[in-house]
N, C-alpha and C positions, 0 to 999 in steps of 0.2 A: 289303539293302533300302533302302526309303526312308529308314529311320531308323536302322538299324545297318550299318556297313562294318567288316569284318574284313579284316587283312591279316597275311600270315605270310611271313618271308623267311629262309632258310638259305642260307650261302654259304662254299664252303671254298676256300682259296688256298694254292697250294705254288709256292713260287720256289726254283729253284737257278740261282746267277748267278756268273760269274768275277768278280773286280775287282782293281783296282790298288791298291797300298800307297804310302806316302809315306815318302821317304829321312828317317830319323831321325838319320843320322850326321852329327854337326857339323863333322866335319872335311873331309867331302866337299863339292866345288864344287857338287854337286846337292841340298845340304840342303834339305829343304823342298818339293821338287818330287815330282811323281808319276811314278812309275818302273814299269817292267814286272815284276810279281811272279808268275811262274808259281806254280800251287798255292795261289792267294790266293781264296778264294770264300765265299759264306755262301748259307744256307738258311734261308727263312721258310716257316713253317706256320702257318697262321691258320684259324680256324671263329668265323663270325659268324650271330647269330641276333636275329631281330626278331619279336614277335607285339603285335599292337595292335588295339584297336577303339575304333571312333568312333561315339557317338551322337547323334542329332540330334533336337530337339524344338523346340515353340513356331514351328512352319512355318519351321525353319532359323535362329531367332534364339538358340537356346541349343545350343552344339555342346561335346560333353564327349568327350575321349579318354582312353584308359588304356594305357598300353605297356610293355612288359618286352624288355629286349636285353641280349645278353651279346658280349663278344668273347674268344676264347681263342687267344693268339699264342705262339711259340715261335721264337727266332732263334737259329742258330748259326753261327759263323764258323770258317773253317779256313786253315791255313797249310801250306805244303809238309811240315811236319811232323805234321798232322794237327788234330783240335778243338784250338781255343786260346782262343774267347771265346763266351760266349751269355747267353741271359736267358728267362725265363718270364714272361708278363704275363694277367692275368685281369682283366676288368671287368665287372660287373653292375649295370645302371641301370634302374630302374622311375619311371615319369612319370605324373602324373595334371595334365590340363590342361582346364579349364572356361571357356567363353566366352559372354557374354550380351550380345545387342546389344538396344538400345532406340530408340526414335524411327523416325521416317520421312524427313522433309526433313532434318533434322539428328540424325544417330545418334550414338549413344554406344554404346561396346563396353567392356565389363570383363571383365579376364581375370585367373585365378588359377592358379598353377602350383604343384606340389609334385614335386620330384625328388630321388629316393635314390641315391646311387651309392657303390661299393665296389670299391676296385682292390687289386689284388695283385701284387707282383713279386719273382720270385726271380732272383738270378745264379746262372749255371751255369758261370762261367770256372772253368777246372781249375786253381787256383792257391791255394797255402796263405794267401795273403793277403786272399783274398775271402770274405765272408760269404755261406754259401750257403743260410742260412734265408731263410724267406717275411717280407715286410714289406707291410702292409697300411694303407688310408687310407678312411676313411668320410666321405661329405660329404652333407648334407642342405641343399636350395635351397628357398627360398620366395619366390616372385615375384607382385608385383601390379601390373597395367598398365591404365591408362585412356586410351582413345583417341576422338577426336571427328571426325566427318565430315561436310561439307556439299559442295555443287557448288563451292565455291571456296577455303574454307578447311579446313584439317586440324589436329589438334593431338593429340599423345601424349606421354605420361610413364610410367615405369615405374621399379621399384625391385626390388633382388634381395638377399637376406641369404641367407649360405653359413654353416653350421656344420660347420666341419671338424675331425677327431681329430689331423691332423698340424700344421696352421698354424693361425694365429690367424683367428678369425669374422671375416667381409668383408662389407660393403655397398656396393653399386655401384647406380648410378642413370643414367638417361637421359631427356632432353626433345627434341622435334622438334616442328617447325611447317612449314607452307607455306601459301602464298595465292597464287591465279590471279586475274590481273587481266583484264578484258573483251577486252583486246589479245590474249591467250593468253600473256601474259608469267607465268611462275611463280618465285616466289621462295620459297627453303627454305633452313632452317638446324637445326641439330641440335647438341647438346652431351651429352657422357657419360663416364662413369668406368669403368676395368676394373681387373681384378685377373688376373694370370697366375701360377699355381703351377709350381714347377720338376717337370719331369719325373721319373719314377723313376730314369731312366738318369743324368739331371744330378745326382742325389742320390747315388744307390749304383751306377752302372755303372763299370767295371773293364776294362781292357786294358792287359796287362801291360807296363809301359815306357813307354806312349802317352798313356794316359787314367786319372784318379782322380776319381770323383764326388765331390761334396762335401756332406754331409748338413747342412749348417749354412746351405745358401741359404734365402733368404727370398723370398715371393711380391714380384712386380713390380707396381707400380701404374700406371696410366695416366690420363691425362686427354686427351680428344679433341674436336673442334670441327670443324663444317663449315658452308660458307654457298655458296648457288651461285644463278643466275638462268639460267632456260630459257626459250627462244622459240619457240612453236608457228609455223609457216609453213603456208599452205594452210587447207584445210577439215577434214583427218583431225588 
């Protein structure tokens, strides 16, 4: 309707593909090279779902959306001797996003976000050296964002705080701005910080003789900036 929009998505994926391995024999002149590996293949099976509702009020100035989604995946690897590696993963996520726009000639937009996420991982590799129990991580994120828009100038600032049960809590932020001259020249710049947590496979993955995860890995932090100038030509 004019004020309510509901979306539902359900997707199933099944992949069965051949693959080639790498020669791990250090005495071979082909060590480290990709080699033909008959019988080497993998199977991926995944189910994804999303249900969301968007509510619009105040003549389109106030938009709120509520969504829930999940991903249930399983990967199995096979050699010429049969099943030799695999893992299962499940992710559930719920989000609430609300945005309010004020003003006319100069517009101000305030946005708040809360998202809750739970991930679980299970290694199914048939080896006595692998822990086959489930591990899980919960994360709750809070976001606040302010944006300003006019004919020539725009500005935005946002901050996000994540509370995580496996890693240290983190706070990241970003600012950006742009200005357009009467000549059609637009200058823009941005600066921000970020955090990337290790994946479950990087933490706990295992392939006998070739790969062992490291549960002591720490999140990686980043800082980034950009600056640019654009020139519009013609009337469009």
